[in-house]
NUDREN-830532 format. One record per residue (C-alpha): residue number from 1; residue in three letters; x, y, z. Coordinates in nm, 2 decimals. Layout:
+-----+-----+--------+--------+--------+
|   n | res |      X |      Y |      Z |
+-----+-----+--------+--------+--------+
| NUM | Ala |      X |      Y |      Z |
...
+-----+-----+--------+--------+--------+
REM end
This chain:
+-----+-----+--------+--------+--------+
|   n | res |      X |      Y |      Z |
+-----+-----+--------+--------+--------+
|   1 | Met |   5.06 |  10.74 |  11.87 |
|   2 | Ser |   5.13 |  10.38 |  11.97 |
|   3 | Asp |   4.90 |  10.09 |  11.98 |
|   4 | Thr |   4.84 |  10.03 |  12.36 |
|   5 | Arg |   4.62 |   9.68 |  12.33 |
|   6 | Ser |   4.85 |   9.41 |  12.45 |
|   7 | Pro |   4.84 |   9.07 |  12.23 |
|   8 | Glu |   4.69 |   8.90 |  12.57 |
|   9 | Arg |   4.37 |   9.08 |  12.49 |
|  10 | Arg |   4.35 |   9.03 |  12.12 |
|  11 | Pro |   4.06 |   8.77 |  12.09 |
|  12 | Thr |   4.08 |   8.46 |  11.87 |
|  13 | Leu |   3.74 |   8.49 |  11.69 |
|  14 | Gly |   3.71 |   8.12 |  11.59 |
|  15 | Ser |   3.78 |   7.96 |  11.89 |
|  16 | Pro |   3.59 |   7.83 |  12.06 |
|  17 | Pro |   3.44 |   7.74 |  11.71 |
|  18 | Ala |   3.09 |   7.90 |  11.68 |
|  19 | Leu |   3.01 |   7.61 |  11.42 |
|  20 | Pro |   3.17 |   7.28 |  11.48 |
|  21 | Asp |   3.49 |   7.27 |  11.23 |
|  22 | Ala |   3.31 |   6.98 |  11.04 |
|  23 | Glu |   3.00 |   7.20 |  10.98 |
|  24 | Ala |   3.19 |   7.52 |  10.86 |
|  25 | Leu |   3.39 |   7.29 |  10.62 |
|  26 | Arg |   3.07 |   7.14 |  10.51 |
|  27 | Val |   2.94 |   7.48 |  10.43 |
|  28 | Val |   3.26 |   7.57 |  10.23 |
|  29 | Asp |   3.29 |   7.26 |  10.06 |
|  30 | Gly |   2.93 |   7.28 |   9.95 |
|  31 | Phe |   2.98 |   7.62 |   9.80 |
|  32 | Val |   3.31 |   7.52 |   9.65 |
|  33 | Ala |   3.11 |   7.24 |   9.47 |
|  34 | Glu |   2.89 |   7.49 |   9.31 |
|  35 | Leu |   3.18 |   7.68 |   9.18 |
|  36 | Gln |   3.36 |   7.36 |   9.03 |
|  37 | Gln |   3.01 |   7.28 |   8.87 |
|  38 | Gly |   2.95 |   7.60 |   8.73 |
|  39 | Ile |   3.31 |   7.65 |   8.59 |
|  40 | Asp |   3.36 |   7.30 |   8.45 |
|  41 | Gln |   2.99 |   7.37 |   8.27 |
|  42 | His |   3.09 |   7.72 |   8.17 |
|  43 | Asp |   2.75 |   7.81 |   8.33 |
|  44 | Ala |   2.75 |   8.14 |   8.54 |
|  45 | Val |   2.39 |   8.06 |   8.70 |
|  46 | Val |   2.53 |   7.75 |   8.86 |
|  47 | Tyr |   2.85 |   7.93 |   8.94 |
|  48 | Asn |   2.66 |   8.22 |   9.13 |
|  49 | Arg |   2.39 |   8.03 |   9.28 |
|  50 | His |   2.45 |   8.14 |   9.61 |
|  51 | Phe |   2.59 |   8.48 |   9.56 |
|  52 | Ala |   2.38 |   8.73 |   9.76 |
|  53 | Glu |   2.17 |   8.99 |   9.60 |
|  54 | Asp |   2.38 |   9.25 |   9.76 |
|  55 | Val |   2.74 |   9.08 |   9.72 |
|  56 | Ala |   3.05 |   9.28 |   9.74 |
|  57 | Trp |   3.29 |   9.14 |   9.48 |
|  58 | Gly |   3.68 |   9.24 |   9.45 |
|  59 | Gly |   3.84 |   9.14 |   9.11 |
|  60 | Pro |   4.17 |   9.00 |   9.08 |
|  61 | Phe |   4.30 |   9.32 |   8.91 |
|  62 | Gly |   4.13 |   9.57 |   9.15 |
|  63 | Ala |   3.79 |   9.61 |   9.04 |
|  64 | Ala |   3.50 |   9.65 |   9.30 |
|  65 | Val |   3.18 |   9.50 |   9.20 |
|  66 | His |   2.85 |   9.55 |   9.40 |
|  67 | Gly |   2.54 |   9.36 |   9.34 |
|  68 | Tyr |   2.46 |   9.03 |   9.18 |
|  69 | Glu |   2.36 |   9.17 |   8.86 |
|  70 | Pro |   2.64 |   9.35 |   8.75 |
|  71 | Leu |   2.88 |   9.05 |   8.88 |
|  72 | His |   2.66 |   8.78 |   8.73 |
|  73 | Ala |   2.70 |   8.97 |   8.39 |
|  74 | Ile |   3.07 |   8.96 |   8.42 |
|  75 | His |   3.08 |   8.62 |   8.52 |
|  76 | Arg |   2.84 |   8.51 |   8.22 |
|  77 | Arg |   3.09 |   8.71 |   7.97 |
|  78 | Leu |   3.39 |   8.55 |   8.11 |
|  79 | Gln |   3.28 |   8.18 |   8.11 |
|  80 | Ala |   3.11 |   8.21 |   7.75 |
|  81 | Ala |   3.48 |   8.33 |   7.66 |
|  82 | Gly |   3.67 |   8.04 |   7.83 |
|  83 | Val |   3.87 |   8.27 |   8.03 |
|  84 | Gly |   4.06 |   8.12 |   8.30 |
|  85 | Gly |   4.24 |   7.86 |   8.09 |
|  86 | Pro |   4.13 |   7.49 |   7.99 |
|  87 | Ala |   4.01 |   7.40 |   8.34 |
|  88 | Ser |   4.06 |   7.49 |   8.69 |
|  89 | Arg |   4.05 |   7.31 |   9.02 |
|  90 | Tyr |   3.89 |   7.45 |   9.35 |
|  91 | Glu |   4.10 |   7.39 |   9.67 |
|  92 | Val |   3.98 |   7.47 |  10.03 |
|  93 | Val |   4.28 |   7.64 |  10.19 |
|  94 | Ser |   4.13 |   7.74 |  10.53 |
|  95 | Val |   3.80 |   7.79 |  10.73 |
|  96 | Leu |   3.71 |   7.99 |  11.00 |
|  97 | Ala |   3.37 |   8.04 |  11.18 |
|  98 | Pro |   3.36 |   8.35 |  11.41 |
|  99 | Ser |   3.00 |   8.32 |  11.46 |
| 100 | Ala |   2.71 |   8.06 |  11.41 |
| 101 | Asp |   2.60 |   8.25 |  11.10 |
| 102 | Leu |   2.93 |   8.36 |  10.92 |
| 103 | Val |   3.22 |   8.15 |  10.77 |
| 104 | Leu |   3.52 |   8.28 |  10.61 |
| 105 | Ala |   3.72 |   8.06 |  10.36 |
| 106 | His |   4.03 |   8.10 |  10.17 |
| 107 | Val |   4.00 |   7.90 |   9.86 |
| 108 | Ala |   4.23 |   7.86 |   9.57 |
| 109 | Arg |   4.15 |   7.83 |   9.20 |
| 110 | Arg |   4.43 |   7.66 |   9.04 |
| 111 | Thr |   4.43 |   7.67 |   8.66 |
| 112 | Leu |   4.51 |   7.34 |   8.49 |
| 113 | Asp |   4.68 |   7.22 |   8.19 |
| 114 | Asp |   4.52 |   7.00 |   7.93 |
| 115 | Asp |   4.64 |   6.72 |   8.13 |
| 116 | Gly |   4.49 |   6.84 |   8.44 |
| 117 | Ala |   4.80 |   6.94 |   8.64 |
| 118 | Pro |   4.80 |   7.28 |   8.79 |
| 119 | Leu |   5.00 |   7.54 |   8.59 |
| 120 | Pro |   5.29 |   7.72 |   8.76 |
| 121 | Pro |   5.22 |   8.05 |   8.87 |
| 122 | Ser |   5.34 |   8.32 |   8.60 |
| 123 | Ala |   5.35 |   8.71 |   8.58 |
| 124 | Ala |   5.26 |   8.69 |   8.25 |
| 125 | Asp |   4.94 |   8.90 |   8.17 |
| 126 | Ala |   4.82 |   8.71 |   7.85 |
| 127 | Gln |   4.85 |   8.38 |   8.05 |
| 128 | Pro |   4.58 |   8.19 |   8.25 |
| 129 | Phe |   4.63 |   8.25 |   8.59 |
| 130 | Ser |   4.56 |   8.09 |   8.94 |
| 131 | Glu |   4.40 |   8.29 |   9.23 |
| 132 | Met |   4.34 |   8.30 |   9.58 |
| 133 | Ala |   4.00 |   8.41 |   9.72 |
| 134 | Leu |   3.87 |   8.50 |  10.06 |
| 135 | Tyr |   3.50 |   8.43 |  10.06 |
| 136 | Val |   3.25 |   8.56 |  10.33 |
| 137 | Leu |   2.96 |   8.32 |  10.34 |
| 138 | Val |   2.65 |   8.42 |  10.58 |
| 139 | Arg |   2.37 |   8.21 |  10.68 |
| 140 | Arg |   2.01 |   8.33 |  10.62 |
| 141 | Gly |   1.75 |   8.08 |  10.73 |
| 142 | Glu |   1.89 |   7.74 |  10.62 |
| 143 | Glu |   2.06 |   7.85 |  10.31 |
| 144 | Trp |   2.44 |   8.01 |  10.32 |
| 145 | Trp |   2.49 |   8.30 |  10.08 |
| 146 | Leu |   2.81 |   8.46 |   9.96 |
| 147 | Ala |   2.82 |   8.81 |  10.11 |
| 148 | Ala |   3.16 |   8.90 |   9.99 |
| 149 | Gly |   3.46 |   8.77 |   9.79 |
| 150 | Gln |   3.77 |   8.90 |   9.69 |
| 151 | Asn |   4.02 |   8.73 |   9.43 |
| 152 | Thr |   4.42 |   8.77 |   9.39 |
| 153 | Pro |   4.63 |   8.62 |   9.14 |
| 154 | Ile |   4.88 |   8.39 |   9.26 |
| 155 | Arg |   5.22 |   8.50 |   9.13 |
| 156 | Pro |   5.56 |   8.36 |   9.12 |
| 157 | Gly |   5.74 |   8.48 |   9.45 |
| 158 | Gly |   5.38 |   8.50 |   9.66 |
| 159 | Ala |   5.32 |   8.36 |   9.96 |
| 160 | Ala |   5.27 |   8.00 |   9.97 |
| 161 | Pro |   4.94 |   7.87 |  10.07 |
| 162 | Ser |   4.91 |   7.74 |  10.44 |
| 163 | Ser |   4.81 |   7.40 |  10.49 |
+-----+-----+--------+--------+--------+
REM end
């Protein structure tokens, strides 16, 4: 069966933006700043501060985790063990606001070496890796909450992040 929808009928969900681009970016920047603070301090409470109670999470190796408590336990264990290399830096790659209460963001977590430079992508399982995440943020009242996240390792030969 062929797809009879024409490209002319396909909507552009973020145009015109439901939120001004600067506001959507501010939302994501604030969320990413909490992730950065949490990872820098090895503190899962800070890291998960705006994760919803019913968060849906896709781990970088295919695990699906549902709910704050199971995900928080995983993040607490990983941060206590120092998994992820000596340091990481979060970078906002793209932001889309298809509605006034919904923001989608691609965010890269770059694993850094001891000098603060990003490690090159590696296919080695035992080596710290960088990852690309898709975050779904939803506004409830005046606050934004992570409804879902999906992490994918950045490997050699993978797609280059768009700018």
